[in-house]
C-alpha positions as CSV (number, residue, x, y, z in Angstrom):
1,I,0.0,0.0,0.0
2,I,1.4,3.4,-1.0
3,V,-0.2,6.5,0.5
4,G,0.0,9.5,-1.8
5,A,0.7,9.9,-5.5
6,G,3.3,12.6,-5.3
7,F,6.7,12.1,-6.9
8,G,7.7,9.5,-4.3
9,G,4.5,7.6,-4.4
10,L,4.4,7.4,-8.2
11,T,8.1,6.3,-8.3
12,A,7.4,3.6,-5.7
13,A,4.3,2.4,-7.6
14,K,6.2,2.2,-10.9
15,T,9.2,0.4,-9.3
16,L,7.0,-2.1,-7.4
17,G,4.7,-2.4,-10.3
18,S,7.5,-3.8,-12.4
19,H,7.6,-6.8,-10.1
20,K,4.7,-8.9,-11.3
21,E,4.5,-11.0,-8.2
22,L,3.5,-8.0,-6.1
23,E,0.1,-6.4,-5.7
24,V,0.3,-2.6,-5.3
25,V,-2.4,-0.3,-4.1
26,L,-1.9,3.4,-4.6
27,I,-4.2,5.7,-2.5
28,D,-4.5,9.5,-3.1
29,S,-7.3,12.0,-2.4
30,R,-7.1,13.2,-6.0
31,N,-7.2,11.3,-9.2
32,Y,-4.4,13.3,-10.8
33,H,-0.8,14.0,-10.2
34,L,0.0,17.8,-10.1
35,F,3.5,18.7,-11.4
36,Q,4.0,21.5,-9.0
37,P,7.3,22.8,-10.3
38,L,5.4,24.2,-13.3
39,L,2.5,25.7,-11.3
40,Y,4.0,29.2,-11.6
41,Q,3.6,29.0,-15.4
42,V,-0.1,28.3,-15.0
43,A,-0.4,31.3,-12.7
44,T,1.3,33.5,-15.4
45,A,-0.8,32.0,-18.2
46,G,2.2,30.3,-19.8
47,L,0.5,26.9,-19.5
48,S,-3.0,25.6,-19.1
49,P,-3.8,23.6,-15.9
50,A,-4.3,20.4,-18.1
51,D,-0.6,20.6,-19.1
52,I,0.7,20.0,-15.5
53,A,-2.0,17.6,-14.2
54,V,-1.7,14.0,-15.3
55,P,-4.3,11.3,-14.4
56,I,-2.7,8.9,-11.9
57,R,-4.2,5.9,-13.6
58,A,-2.6,6.9,-16.9
59,E,0.8,7.0,-15.2
60,V,0.6,3.4,-13.9
61,A,-1.6,2.0,-16.8
62,R,1.3,-0.3,-18.0
63,F,1.4,-2.0,-14.7
64,P,-1.6,-4.4,-14.4
65,N,-0.7,-5.2,-10.7
66,V,-1.1,-1.6,-9.6
67,Q,-4.5,-0.5,-8.4
68,V,-5.4,3.2,-7.8
69,H,-8.0,4.2,-5.2
70,M,-9.2,7.6,-4.3
71,G,-9.4,8.2,-0.6
72,E,-7.8,9.7,2.5
73,V,-5.7,7.9,5.0
């Protein structure tokens, strides 16, 4: 079980997801990962919000043993 889909959580899910014998559950309160280093460019109209928010399920889609659940822990 991984709590949070920030940089560390996504990296852990991808690393563990490459081990087919493991079942991985990733829990986050949102269904998207926000790339915060580019948040200032959204504030200055350099990028749209959709450019820095990626669906979590899309990030781990190639790992069938990784499940994504929305929730709070």
